[in-house]
C-alpha positions in Angstrom: -9.7 -12.3 10.6 -6.1 -12.0 10.3 -5.5 -15.2 8.3 -8.3 -13.7 5.7 -5.9 -10.9 4.6 -3.2 -13.2 3.7 -3.5 -15.2 0.7 -1.1 -17.8 1.5 -2.4 -18.6 4.7 -5.4 -21.5 4.5 -6.2 -21.1 7.7 -5.8 -19.7 11.4 -6.8 -22.0 14.3 -6.5 -21.9 18.2 -6.1 -25.1 19.6 -7.0 -25.7 23.4 -4.8 -28.1 25.9 -6.6 -31.0 24.8 -6.1 -30.6 21.4 -9.5 -29.5 20.3 -9.8 -26.6 17.7 -11.6 -23.7 19.6 -11.3 -21.0 16.9 -11.2 -22.2 12.9 -11.6 -20.3 9.9 -12.9 -22.8 7.6 -16.5 -24.1 7.8 -17.2 -27.0 9.6 -20.0 -28.5 12.5 -17.3 -31.3 13.7 -15.1 -30.8 16.4 -11.8 -31.7 15.3 -8.9 -32.8 17.7 -5.1 -31.7 16.6 -3.7 -33.8 19.6 -1.8 -36.3 17.6 -0.5 -33.6 15.3 3.6 -33.4 15.8 3.5 -29.3 16.5 0.8 -29.9 19.0 2.9 -32.9 21.0 6.0 -30.4 20.5 4.3 -27.3 22.2 2.7 -29.5 25.0 6.3 -30.8 25.7 8.4 -27.7 25.3 7.9 -24.5 27.4 9.3 -21.8 25.0 7.3 -20.2 22.9 9.4 -19.9 19.8 7.2 -20.2 16.4 7.7 -23.8 15.2 7.6 -24.7 11.4 6.2 -27.9 10.9 7.0 -30.8 8.2 4.0 -30.8 5.5 0.7 -32.6 6.2 -2.4 -33.6 4.9 -5.1 -31.0 6.5 -7.5 -32.9 8.5 -10.6 -31.1 6.9 -9.5 -30.5 3.5 -6.9 -33.1 2.6 -4.4 -30.4 1.1 -1.0 -30.4 1.6 -0.2 -28.3 4.5 2.8 -26.7 5.9 2.2 -25.1 10.0 3.5 -22.5 11.4 2.4 -22.5 15.2 3.2 -20.8 18.7 2.7 -22.3 22.1 -0.2 -20.3 24.0 -0.1 -20.8 27.9 -2.4 -20.1 30.6 -1.7 -17.0 33.3 0.4 -19.6 35.6 2.4 -20.2 32.5 1.2 -24.0 32.4 0.6 -25.3 29.0 -3.2 -23.6 27.1 -2.8 -25.0 23.8 -1.2 -23.6 20.7 -2.3 -21.2 17.4 -1.8 -22.4 14.3 -1.4 -20.7 10.8 -1.4 -23.3 7.7 -0.2 -22.4 4.3 
């Protein structure tokens, strides 16, 4: 996985249009919602696909401070499909 080769990247998460994690590098059995996160709300309301660097937040799984770098994911018709988040 891409994140495994980069020591500064703690996690790579693919989030669906409802804010639920579909792919997560960290082992967890819980389905976690990221719909409340600032970056998710940003991508849901902005159609551009420019990378978004978020403010430091506490990670939902580890509780560690992280900085997120995210990009919007679109369905083939251009509607919001979710986001890809790298946590550093």
